[in-house]
N, C-alpha and C positions, 0 to 999 in steps of 0.2 A: 927386362926382368921386373916382375911385379911380386909384391909380398902377399902371401896367403897364410892361413892358419889351418892346421890339421889336428884332429882329436887323436890322442895317443890310444893305443890298444894293447891289452895284455896278450900273453901267449895263446889265449883261447879266442882272441878276437873281440873281447868285450872292452868297452870304453873304460879308461882308468880314472877319468875325471881331470886328466891333464891334457894340455894341448901345447903345440909348439908352432913357431913360424918358420916359413921357408920362402926363399926367393926363387921363382921359377920363370923360365922363358915361355913365351906364348905357345910353342909347339908341345909343351908338356901339359897343357890345360885344354879340356874338352867341355863344351857346354851341352848339356843334355837335360831336357825336361825342366828348364829354368834354373838348373843348378850347375855348379862347376865341379868337374871331376879330374883327378890326376890321370893322365893318359899313359903313364908308365907304372911298372910295379913299384910298390912302396914297402920297405922293410922297417917296421917300428923298432923302438929301442928294446922291446922284449924279445924280438926275433920273429914276431908274427909278420907274415907276408901277405899283403893285400894285392891281388892281381890288378893289372891296368884297368881303369874304368870303374873301380869299386871304392876308391878313396875320395870322399867328398872334401872339397876345398872351401874354406870360408874366407870372405873378403874383409871381414872385420874381426878384431879380437873378441869383441862382445858376443858376436854370433858363435864363435868357436867355444867360448866359455859356456854359453847357454847349452850348446849341443853336448859338450863334454860332461856337464853335470846332469843331463837329462837321462 
């Protein structure tokens, strides 16, 4: 299990400015185009559902913070 950070999304799919950490096994992570993606569906706290392969994973908290605020 490895720790990753995900930018939170509101019910419309827009970034909220918040992020959270998750620990995931290797089979849940896909590398595509030099970035890491969640290979299973993700349901955000707001109820927004991101399909598999659409949720970007960050390997550092600083990276997630920058993405969440951009």
